[in-house]
C-alpha positions in Angstrom: -38.3 -94.9 0.7 -39.8 -91.9 2.3 -41.1 -88.7 0.7 -41.6 -85.0 1.7 -44.2 -82.5 0.5 -42.9 -79.1 -0.5 -44.4 -75.8 -1.4 -45.3 -75.1 -5.0 -42.4 -74.1 -7.3 -40.1 -74.4 -4.3 -37.7 -76.8 -2.6 -38.9 -75.8 0.9 -40.6 -78.7 2.8 -44.0 -78.2 4.5 -44.5 -78.7 8.2 -42.5 -78.7 11.4 -41.2 -82.3 11.6 -40.9 -83.3 8.0 -37.5 -84.8 8.5 -38.4 -87.2 11.4 -40.9 -89.5 9.7 -41.6 -88.8 6.0 -44.5 -89.9 3.9 -44.9 -93.3 2.3 -45.2 -93.5 -1.5 -49.0 -94.0 -1.2 -49.4 -91.0 1.2 -47.3 -88.9 -1.1 -49.4 -89.8 -4.2 -52.6 -89.1 -2.3 -51.4 -85.7 -1.3 -50.3 -84.8 -4.8 -53.7 -86.0 -6.2 -55.4 -83.6 -3.8 -53.0 -80.7 -4.4 -51.3 -81.4 -7.8 -49.5 -78.0 -7.6 -47.3 -79.2 -4.7 -43.8 -80.4 -5.1 -42.3 -83.5 -3.5 -38.9 -84.6 -2.4 -37.1 -87.8 -1.4 -36.1 -87.9 2.3 -32.4 -88.7 2.6 -30.6 -90.6 5.3 -31.2 -93.5 7.7 -35.0 -93.1 7.9 -35.5 -93.2 4.2 -32.6 -95.5 3.5 -31.4 -93.7 0.4 -28.8 -91.0 -0.5 -28.5 -88.6 -3.4 -25.4 -88.4 -5.6 -25.4 -85.1 -7.5 -23.6 -84.3 -10.7 -24.0 -80.6 -11.0 -20.9 -79.9 -13.0 -19.0 -81.3 -16.1 -16.2 -82.6 -13.8 -18.8 -84.5 -11.7 -20.5 -85.9 -14.7 -17.2 -87.2 -16.1 -16.2 -88.6 -12.7 -19.6 -90.5 -12.4 -19.2 -92.0 -15.9 -15.6 -93.0 -15.1 -16.2 -94.6 -11.6 -19.9 -95.6 -11.6 -20.8 -96.2 -15.2 -22.9 -99.4 -15.6 -24.5 -99.2 -12.1 -28.3 -99.3 -12.5 -30.0 -97.1 -10.0 -32.9 -94.5 -10.1 -31.9 -91.2 -11.8 -33.6 -88.0 -12.7 -32.7 -84.7 -14.4 -32.7 -81.4 -12.6 -31.9 -77.9 -13.9 -28.2 -78.2 -13.2 -27.5 -81.9 -13.7 -28.4 -85.4 -12.9 -29.2 -87.0 -9.5 -28.6 -90.7 -8.7 -30.3 -92.6 -5.9 -28.2 -95.1 -3.9 -28.8 -97.1 -0.8 -27.7 -95.6 2.5 -24.8 -97.3 4.1 -24.5 -97.4 8.0 -20.7 -97.0 7.7 -21.2 -93.4 6.5 -23.1 -92.4 9.6 -20.3 -90.3 11.1 -19.8 -88.2 8.0 -21.5 -84.8 7.6 -24.8 -84.3 5.8 -23.0 -83.4 2.6 -19.7 -84.6 1.4 -18.0 -83.4 -1.9 -15.2 -85.4 -3.4 -12.3 -83.6 -5.2 -13.6 -85.0 -8.5 -16.8 -82.9 -8.1 -19.2 -85.7 -7.0 -21.5 -84.5 -4.2 -22.9 -87.1 -1.8 -26.0 -85.9 0.1 -26.2 -88.3 3.1 -28.5 -86.4 5.5 -26.6 -87.6 8.6 -26.5 -84.7 11.0 -29.6 -82.8 9.8 -32.9 -83.4 8.0 -32.3 -83.4 4.2 -34.3 -84.1 1.1 -33.9 -83.8 -2.7 -36.6 -82.5 -4.9 -37.6 -85.3 -7.3 -40.1 -85.8 -10.2 -42.8 -84.8 -10.8 -41.9 -81.5 -9.0 -41.5 -78.2 -10.8 -39.0 -75.5 -9.8 -38.4 -72.2 -11.7 -40.8 -73.4 -14.3 -38.7 -76.6 -15.0 -40.3 -79.9 -14.3 -38.1 -82.8 -13.0 -38.2 -85.9 -15.2 -37.2 -89.5 -14.3 -34.5 -91.0 -16.5 -34.8 -94.3 -14.6 -37.6 -94.4 -12.0 -37.7 -96.5 -8.8 -40.4 -98.6 -10.3 -38.1 -99.5 -13.1 -35.0 -100.1 -10.9 -34.6 -100.1 -7.1 -31.7 -98.0 -5.6 -28.3 -99.8 -5.8 -25.7 -100.0 -3.1 -22.6 -97.8 -3.4 -19.5 -99.6 -4.7 -16.9 -100.5 -2.0 -14.3 -98.3 -3.7 -16.5 -95.2 -3.3 -17.3 -96.0 0.4 -13.6 -96.5 1.2 -12.8 -93.2 -0.5 -15.5 -91.4 1.5 -14.3 -92.9 4.8 -10.6 -91.9 4.2 -11.5 -88.2 3.6 -10.1 -85.7 6.1 -12.7 -84.5 8.7 -15.2 -82.0 7.4 -16.9 -79.5 9.7 -20.5 -80.4 10.5 -21.3 -76.8 11.6 -24.3 -75.4 9.6 -24.0 -72.0 8.1 -25.2 -69.4 10.5 -28.7 -68.0 9.7 -28.4 -64.5 8.4 -28.6 -61.7 11.0 -32.0 -59.8 11.0 -30.2 -56.7 9.7 -28.9 -58.5 6.6 -32.3 -60.0 5.7 -34.8 -58.6 3.3 -36.5 -55.6 4.9 -39.9 -57.2 4.3 -38.8 -60.3 6.3 -37.8 -58.1 9.2 -41.1 -56.3 9.1 -43.1 -59.5 9.1 -41.1 -61.0 11.9 -41.5 -58.0 14.1 -45.2 -57.8 13.3 -45.6 -61.5 14.3 -43.7 -60.8 17.5 -45.8 -57.7 18.2 -49.2 -59.3 17.8 -48.1 -62.7 19.3 -48.4 -64.6 16.1 -46.1 -67.5 16.7 -43.6 -68.8 14.1 -41.1 -71.6 14.6 -38.6 -71.1 11.8 -37.2 -68.4 9.6 -35.2 -70.1 6.8 -32.0 -68.9 5.1 -32.6 -67.7 1.6 -32.9 -70.6 -0.8 -31.2 -70.7 -4.2 -33.8 -68.3 -5.6 -33.4 -65.9 -2.7 -36.7 -66.7 -1.1 -37.2 -66.8 2.7 -39.9 -68.9 4.4 -41.4 -67.8 7.7 -43.2 -70.9 9.0 -46.2 -70.0 11.2 -47.5 -72.1 14.0 -51.1 -71.3 13.1 -53.1 -69.4 10.5 -53.3 -65.5 10.8 -56.8 -65.2 9.5 -59.3 -64.0 12.1 -62.4 -66.3 12.5 -60.6 -69.3 11.1 -58.1 -70.5 13.7 -56.3 -73.7 12.9 -52.9 -75.3 13.4 -52.9 -77.7 10.4 -52.1 -76.7 6.9 -48.5 -75.6 7.6 -49.2 -71.9 7.1 -46.1 -70.0 5.8 -45.1 -66.5 4.6 -42.9 -66.6 1.5 -40.8 -63.5 1.0 -39.2 -63.0 -2.4 -35.9 -61.2 -3.0 -37.6 -58.0 -4.3 -39.6 -57.6 -1.1 -42.9 -59.0 -2.5 -44.4 -61.6 -0.2 -47.4 -64.0 -0.2 -49.1 -66.3 2.3 -49.6 -70.0 1.7 -51.6 -72.6 3.6 -52.8 -76.1 2.8 -55.9 -75.8 5.0 -59.0 -76.2 2.8 -60.6 -73.0 3.9 -57.5 -71.0 3.2 -57.0 -72.3 -0.4 -59.2 -69.6 -1.8 -57.3 -66.9 0.1 -53.7 -68.0 -0.2 -53.0 -66.1 -3.4 -55.0 -63.0 -2.6 -52.6 -60.3 -1.6 -55.3 -57.9 -0.3 -56.5 -60.5 2.3 -53.0 -61.1 3.5 -52.1 -57.5 3.8 -55.3 -56.9 5.8 -54.1 -59.6 8.2 -50.6 -58.1 8.4 -51.1 -54.3 8.4 -53.7 -51.7 9.0 -55.4 -49.8 6.2 -56.2 -46.2 7.1 -58.9 -44.3 5.3 -58.1 -40.6 4.9 -61.2 -38.5 5.0 -60.5 -34.7 4.5 -57.1 -35.3 6.2 -58.7 -35.2 9.6 -56.8 -36.5 12.6 -58.0 -38.6 15.5 -56.2 -40.4 18.4 -57.1 -43.8 17.0 -55.4 -43.2 13.7 -52.2 -41.8 15.4 -52.2 -44.9 17.8 -52.6 -47.3 14.8 -49.9 -45.6 12.9 -47.5 -45.9 15.9 -48.5 -49.6 16.2 -47.6 -50.1 12.5 -44.3 -48.3 13.1 -43.5 -50.7 15.9 -42.8 -53.5 13.5 -40.8 -51.4 11.1 -37.1 -52.3 11.0 -34.6 -49.9 12.5 -37.3 -47.9 14.4 -36.8 -47.4 18.1 -38.0 -45.4 21.1 -35.3 -43.5 22.9 -36.5 -41.2 25.7 -39.8 -40.5 24.0 -38.2 -39.8 20.7 -38.3 -42.0 17.6 -34.7 -42.8 16.6 -32.9 -44.9 14.0 -29.5 -46.5 14.2 -27.0 -45.2 11.6 -23.5 -46.1 10.8 -20.7 -44.8 8.6 -20.4 -46.0 5.0 -17.9 -48.7 4.4 -14.5 -47.2 4.1 -12.5 -47.5 0.9 -10.2 -50.5 0.6 -7.0 -48.6 1.4 -8.5 -46.1 3.8 -6.8 -46.5 7.2 -9.4 -44.5 9.2 -11.7 -46.2 11.6 -15.4 -46.0 11.1 -17.3 -44.2 13.8 -19.3 -46.4 16.2 -23.0 -47.0 15.3 -25.2 -44.3 16.9 -28.8 -43.4 17.3 -30.3 -40.3 15.8 -33.8 -38.8 15.8 -35.7 -39.9 12.7 -36.1 -36.7 10.5 -39.6 -35.7 9.6 -39.3 -36.6 5.9 -37.8 -40.0 6.7 -40.6 -40.7 9.2 -43.2 -40.0 6.5 -41.5 -42.4 4.1 -41.3 -45.0 6.9 -44.9 -44.7 7.8 -45.8 -45.1 4.1 -44.0 -48.5 4.0 -45.5 -50.0 7.1 -49.2 -48.8 6.7 -51.4 -48.1 3.7 -53.5 -45.0 3.3 -56.5 -44.5 1.1 -58.7 -41.6 0.1 -61.9 -41.5 -1.8 -61.6 -40.8 -5.5 -64.8 -39.3 -6.7 -64.1 -39.8 -10.4 -63.2 -43.5 -9.9 -65.9 -44.0 -7.3 -63.6 -46.0 -5.1 -60.8 -45.5 -2.5 -57.3 -45.2 -4.0 -53.9 -45.3 -2.3 -52.4 -42.0 -1.1 -49.3 -40.9 0.9 -49.6 -40.4 4.7 -51.1 -37.0 5.5 -48.5 -34.4 6.7 -50.5 -33.5 9.8 -50.6 -37.2 10.8 -46.9 -37.5 10.3 -46.4 -34.4 12.4 -48.7 -35.7 15.1 -46.7 -39.0 15.3 -43.4 -37.0 15.2 -44.4 -34.8 18.1 -45.9 -37.7 20.1 -44.1 -39.0 23.3 -46.0 -42.2 23.9 -44.7 -44.7 21.4 -46.3 -47.8 22.9 -45.1 -51.0 21.3 -42.1 -49.4 19.6 -39.0 -51.2 20.9 -37.2 -49.2 23.6 -33.5 -48.6 22.8 -31.3 -48.5 25.9 -27.9 -48.5 24.2 -25.7 -49.6 21.4 -22.8 -52.0 22.0 -20.2 -53.6 19.8 -19.4 -56.7 21.8 -21.3 -59.4 23.7 -22.5 -58.1 27.1 -23.7 -59.4 30.4 -27.4 -59.4 31.3 -28.8 -58.9 34.8 -29.6 -62.6 35.1 -26.1 -63.7 34.3 -26.8 -64.7 30.7 -24.9 -63.3 27.8 -26.4 -61.2 25.0 -24.4 -62.1 21.9 -26.8 -62.3 19.0 -26.5 -59.5 16.3 -29.3 -57.0 16.3 -31.8 -55.9 18.9 -31.9 -57.7 22.2 -35.4 -57.6 23.5 -34.3 -58.6 27.1 -32.0 -55.6 27.6 -33.1 -53.1 24.9 -29.6 -53.1 23.6 -28.7 -53.1 19.9 -25.7 -55.4 19.4 -23.4 -54.5 16.5 -21.6 -57.8 16.6 -21.1 -61.0 14.7 -21.2 -64.6 16.0 -17.4 -65.1 15.9 -16.7 -64.9 19.7 -15.1 -67.6 21.9 -16.8 -69.0 24.9 -16.4 -67.8 28.5 -13.0 -68.8 30.1 -11.7 -69.6 33.5 -11.4 -66.4 35.6 -7.7 -67.0 36.3 -6.9 -67.3 32.6 -9.1 -64.2 31.9 -7.2 -62.1 34.4 -3.8 -63.3 33.1 -4.8 -62.4 29.5 -6.0 -58.9 30.4 -3.1 -58.0 32.6 -0.7 -59.1 29.9 -1.7 -56.2 27.6 -1.1 -53.5 30.3 2.1 -55.0 31.7 4.2 -52.1 30.3 2.2 -49.3 32.0 3.7 -47.7 35.1 0.6 -47.9 37.3 1.0 -46.0 40.6 -0.1 -49.2 42.4 -1.7 -52.6 41.8 -5.0 -51.1 42.8 -4.7 -48.6 40.0 -4.1 -51.5 37.6 -7.2 -53.1 39.0 -9.0 -49.9 38.2 -8.3 -50.3 34.5 -9.7 -53.9 34.6 -12.7 -52.6 36.5 -13.3 -50.0 33.7 -13.3 -52.7 31.1 -15.5 -55.0 33.1 -18.0 -52.1 33.7 -18.3 -51.6 29.9 -19.2 -55.2 29.2 -21.5 -55.5 32.2 -23.2 -52.1 32.3 -26.6 -53.6 31.5 -26.3 -56.1 34.4 -26.6 -53.7 37.2 -29.0 -50.8 38.1 -27.9 -47.4 39.1 -24.7 -45.6 38.1 -21.0 -46.4 37.9 -18.2 -44.0 39.0 -16.1 -42.0 36.7 -12.9 -43.8 35.6 -10.2 -41.1 35.7 -7.0 -41.9 33.9 -4.4 -39.6 35.5 -0.6 -39.2 35.1 2.2 -37.2 36.6 3.0 -35.9 33.2 2.0 -36.2 29.5 3.2 -39.0 27.3 3.0 -41.7 29.9 0.1 -43.6 28.2 -3.2 -42.6 29.8 -4.8 -41.9 26.4 -3.6 -45.3 25.2 -5.2 -47.0 28.2 -8.5 -45.6 27.2 -8.0 -46.6 23.5 -7.3 -50.2 24.7 -10.7 -50.2 26.5 -12.6 -49.1 23.5 -10.6 -51.2 21.1 -11.6 -54.3 23.1 -15.2 -53.1 23.6 -16.0 -51.9 20.1 -13.0 -52.4 17.8 -12.0 -48.8 17.4 -10.1 -46.0 19.2 -12.0 -43.9 21.8 -14.3 -41.1 20.8 -13.2 -38.0 22.8 -14.8 -34.8 24.0 -13.3 -31.7 25.5 -14.9 -30.9 28.9 -17.1 -27.8 28.3 -16.5 -24.8 30.5 -20.1 -23.7 31.0 -23.0 -25.6 32.5 -25.3 -25.0 29.4 -22.7 -26.4 27.0 -22.1 -29.4 29.3 -25.9 -30.1 29.4 -26.1 -30.0 25.6 -23.2 -32.4 25.3 -24.7 -34.8 27.8 -28.0 -34.7 26.0 -26.4 -35.4 22.6 -24.4 -38.3 23.9 -27.3 -39.8 25.8 -29.7 -39.5 22.9 -27.2 -41.2 20.5 -27.2 -44.3 22.9 -23.4 -44.3 23.1 -22.0 -46.7 25.7 -19.5 -44.3 27.1 -18.4 -40.7 27.3 -14.7 -39.7 27.5 -13.6 -36.2 28.6 -10.1 -35.9 27.3 -7.2 -34.0 28.8 -9.2 -32.3 31.6 -7.2 -29.2 32.6 -9.3 -27.2 35.1 -10.8 -28.3 38.3 -13.2 -31.1 37.3 -16.7 -31.3 38.8 -19.8 -29.2 39.1 -23.5 -29.8 39.6 -24.3 -30.8 36.0 -21.7 -33.6 35.6 -22.1 -34.7 39.3 -25.9 -35.0 38.8 -25.5 -36.9 35.5 -23.1 -39.4 37.0 -25.4 -40.4 39.9 -28.9 -40.2 38.2 -30.5 -43.0 36.3 -32.2 -40.6 33.8 -31.4 -37.4 32.0 -34.0 -34.8 31.1 -33.3 -31.9 28.8 -34.4 -30.3 25.5 -33.0 -31.5 22.1 -30.7 -29.0 20.5 -32.5 -27.2 17.7 -35.9 -28.7 18.5 -38.7 -27.5 20.8 -39.1 -30.8 22.5 -37.9 -32.4 25.7 -36.4 -35.9 26.2 -36.3 -38.1 29.3 -33.5 -40.6 28.6 -32.2 -43.5 30.7 -28.5 -42.9 31.4 -26.4 -46.0 31.2 -23.2 -44.3 30.2 -19.8 -45.3 31.5 -17.9 -42.1 32.2 -14.2 -41.8 31.4 -11.7 -39.0 31.8 -8.0 -38.3 31.2 -5.9 -35.6 32.9 -2.4 -34.8 34.1 -2.3 -34.3 37.9 -6.1 -34.1 38.0 -7.8 -31.6 40.3 -11.3 -32.6 41.4 -14.0 -31.0 43.4 -14.7 -32.6 46.7 -18.0 -34.2 45.5 -16.2 -35.7 42.5 -13.7 -37.5 44.6 -16.2 -39.9 45.9 -17.6 -40.4 42.4 -14.3 -41.4 40.9 -12.3 -44.6 40.4 -8.7 -43.4 40.0 -6.3 -45.0 37.5 -2.9 -43.3 38.1 0.3 -43.6 36.1 3.6 -42.4 37.6 6.9 -42.3 35.7 10.4 -41.1 36.4 11.3 -40.9 32.7 12.2 -37.5 31.5 10.7 -38.2 28.0 8.2 -41.1 28.6 6.9 -41.0 25.1 10.4 -42.1 23.8 10.5 -45.3 25.9 11.3 -48.6 24.1 11.5 -52.3 24.9 7.8 -53.0 25.2 6.4 -56.5 25.4 3.9 -55.6 22.7 5.5 -52.9 20.5 2.4 -52.2 18.5 -0.1 -52.7 21.3 -3.2 -51.4 19.6 -2.7 -53.6 16.6 -2.2 -56.6 18.9 -5.4 -55.8 20.9 -7.4 -55.3 17.7 -6.3 -58.7 16.4 -7.3 -60.4 19.7 -10.2 -58.2 20.7 -12.8 -61.0 20.7 -10.8 -63.1 23.1 -10.0 -60.1 25.3 -13.7 -59.1 25.3 -14.7 -62.5 26.5 -12.0 -62.5 29.1 -13.5 -59.2 30.5 -17.0 -60.7 30.3 -15.9 -63.9 32.1 -15.0 -62.1 35.3 -18.5 -60.9 36.3 -20.3 -63.8 34.5 -18.3 -66.4 36.4 -18.8 -64.4 39.6 -22.6 -64.6 39.2 -22.4 -68.3 38.3 -20.4 -68.8 41.6 -23.3 -67.4 43.6 -21.9 -63.8 44.1 -19.7 -64.7 47.1 -19.4 -61.8 49.5 -16.0 -60.0 49.4 -16.5 -57.8 52.5 -15.4 -54.6 50.8 -16.0 -51.2 52.3 -19.2 -49.4 51.0 -19.0 -47.1 48.0 -21.9 -44.7 48.4 -24.1 -43.9 45.4 -22.6 -46.9 43.4 -23.7 -49.8 45.6 -25.0 -52.0 42.6 -21.9 -51.4 40.6 -19.7 -52.2 43.6 -21.8 -55.3 44.3 -21.1 -56.7 40.8 -18.0 -55.2 39.2 -15.9 -54.3 42.3 -16.7 -57.6 44.1 -16.0 -59.7 41.0 -12.6 -57.9 40.6 -11.8 -58.8 44.2 -13.1 -62.3 43.7 -10.6 -63.1 41.0 -7.8 -62.1 43.3 -7.1 -58.5 42.1 -6.7 -55.6 44.6 -9.8 -53.5 45.4 -10.0 -50.7 42.8 -11.8 -48.7 45.6 -8.4 -48.2 47.3 -7.4 -45.7 44.6 -9.7 -43.1 46.2 -7.2 -42.5 49.0 -4.8 -40.6 46.7 -7.7 -38.4 45.5 -8.9 -37.8 49.0 -5.4 -36.7 50.0 -5.4 -34.4 47.0 -8.8 -33.0 48.1 -7.3 -32.3 51.5 -4.4 -30.4 49.9 -6.9 -28.4 47.9 -8.7 -27.5 51.1 -5.4 -26.4 52.7 -4.6 -24.2 49.7 -8.1 -22.6 49.8 -7.7 -21.9 53.5 -4.4 -20.2 52.7 -5.9 -18.2 49.8 -8.8 -17.0 52.0 -6.3 -16.0 54.8 -4.1 -14.1 52.3 -7.1 -12.3 50.8 -8.3 -11.2 54.2 -4.9 -9.6 54.7 -5.8 -7.1 52.0 -8.6 -5.8 54.3 -10.7 -4.5 51.3 -12.1 -6.1 48.1 -9.7 -6.2 45.2 -9.4 -7.3 41.6 -6.8 -9.9 40.7 -4.4 -7.3 39.5 -4.7 -5.1 42.5 -4.3 -8.1 44.8 -1.0 -9.1 43.1 0.3 -5.5 43.3 -0.5 -5.2 47.0 0.9 -8.6 47.8 4.2 -7.7 46.2 4.1 -4.4 48.1 4.1 -6.4 51.4 0.4 -5.9 52.3 -0.5 -9.7 52.1 2.5 -12.0 52.8 0.4 -15.1 52.9 -1.1 -14.3 49.4 2.5 -13.7 48.1 3.4 -17.3 49.2 0.6 -18.6 47.1 1.7 -16.5 44.1 5.2 -17.8 44.3 3.9 -21.4 44.2 1.7 -20.9 41.1 3.1 -22.0 37.7 2.6 -20.3 34.4 1.3 -16.8 34.1 0.6 -15.6 37.7 -2.3 -13.4 36.7 -4.1 -16.2 34.8 -3.2 -18.8 37.5 -4.5 -16.7 40.3 -7.7 -16.0 38.3 -8.3 -19.7 37.7 -7.7 -20.5 41.3 -10.2 -17.9 42.4 -12.8 -19.2 40.0 -12.3 -22.8 41.0 -12.6 -21.8 44.7 -15.6 -19.5 44.3 -18.4 -20.4 46.8 -16.4 -23.1 48.6 -16.7 -22.7 52.4 -13.7 -23.3 54.6 -13.6 -22.4 58.2 -16.9 -20.6 58.0 -15.7 -18.3 55.2 -15.8 -18.2 51.4 -14.6 -16.0 48.5 -17.2 -14.0 46.6 -16.9 -12.0 43.4 -18.9 -8.8 42.7 -21.0 -8.5 39.5 -19.5 -5.3 38.3 -17.5 -4.2 35.3 -14.3 -4.6 37.4 -14.8 -7.9 39.2 -13.8 -7.5 42.8 -13.1 -10.4 45.2 -13.8 -10.3 48.9 -14.0 -12.7 51.8 -17.3 -13.1 53.6 -18.4 -15.0 56.6 -21.0 -17.8 56.2 -23.6 -17.9 58.9 -24.2 -21.3 60.4 -21.2 -22.8 58.6 
């Protein structure tokens, strides 16, 4: 029989490899003689040769008395019931570690993982275990054949262990200690699940006390459910310090003396260092941010929660957060000693206004599905991913990668009812989804994915909702495209600071483009001032840009920045169509979103695993890295090149140039500058027949349509000429020649 040493008043074993060898009875007794406050357990399974049959309920007790009464074997009393020792039987080796019969009897076999049962003379929760029949009085008995046969005929039981709780669901103190250990390089090899009393054990590889380095003693941090924690170590020199909270706190957090509330750079730097291990504290573009989410919706509420987003940490919240991660003291003249105090306001302000948050984790984005890393690995663990800087709002319930052919088939099935203008436009939708799940895997920018249709009601908005439903489990968040440059810059700054993975401009009506959006799409960073605050940010831009429009009109520079996804329909009322393969498509996608997300992820991941075979596609300027991964992987799985969709946009741009040429010719026929109203009057009077042709081709209110056309054409040079508007109370338009054009 083998034994295991455990921490005082706990069931947690001590050491790294306690389940591989175990202690003999003599070794266990010697250890308890030296440290009588320790607990001990009996190692279960093949190594020790014994198992534990638990009777933790009235049904189990009655079943034991009915089926095993009269069998003499060691037995002890625990808080909840009796435990019986039996010999291990090799025939049970294929069963899980724990098997529970319908009658309530629980058999702890220790097969597929290390297992032990706390035994006398241990004390847990103040209750000491007592032998009813000790091993010295009676050796363990073999299990009756009837019980073994019943165990072997049970249906298969999953051997999968319960997943360790995600960092965000642990006690906040656990998270803080873990992040501090990571920050200072203090190695730990295990963070346990909460035990029956809610305690979490952080097992350290060596002792944290300076000047006393050692690897023996099995040092551990024990965190209680209320957030209180203590250090424990079996090393002789640590015994006197193990219970002293002050000594441990000094090892795990700075103490700042506050003298006349004066600031210095060292104190600010130390405070930032302390913040670096505080949960939910990140650096986003030189600004301290936290991740916030909507409250859980009521049971019968049908609205989707908003996606998790980052926001700058408010000044009052920052002060509270500093107070939890560092301790401040000031001298009390009456008590003649330093006493605790809150962080000084000027220190909090200095930290708040700082831009160099060294050590604070950098947040590059927030995603709600597993994503591809640059090395081809998959980020799929909930919480902060240190390799990419992404925060993953996910769970562990995702399937594995699939064959690329099966992945393509699964993705195309959900868009089979959409009237794409061509197969290349269908590939464009797949490319948009693949870009979302692989955005962290390539440097530089990605093009705008423009969902365009020949009329409303065809399904372009639904296509974008499908993307975001797969990617984050909710319908798309939409923005109107701002008319002015200042408003657009504010919007981009807000979206970038919130670490959102995409930005969707919905129902674009006017000519789309301009310096601000074109610069944002091709730059890797975005610099601006925070709205309502006198501070600048310099934020990495890893957004995926999306847009929807009917018969989109783009500036010439936007054409090369756009992947076109066009829908064409001949239906007079396309929104009234029926006979779909998936009538409630969004509900279908939401149900299968995990499989669909992994299908999208499989395309670039398997392409990287295959060695990135060249596809010999034409270059796509400004988006070479995106093209090298996403576009090439799309072609590699046999889909048409989504880059072919640019041809239709290029033709449209040529049509726009021809229209502008005609507009300039018509305006020159007026001979003199004119307002919009004057130009229309003179054109109808026969003074500008070319301009009259343009007026006849415009839809809607001619006055408004001509005004919009002039504004969209302002400053564009065609044939060495351009239209210019005067800055007067009555805006006049004229044609001027451009030298050197």
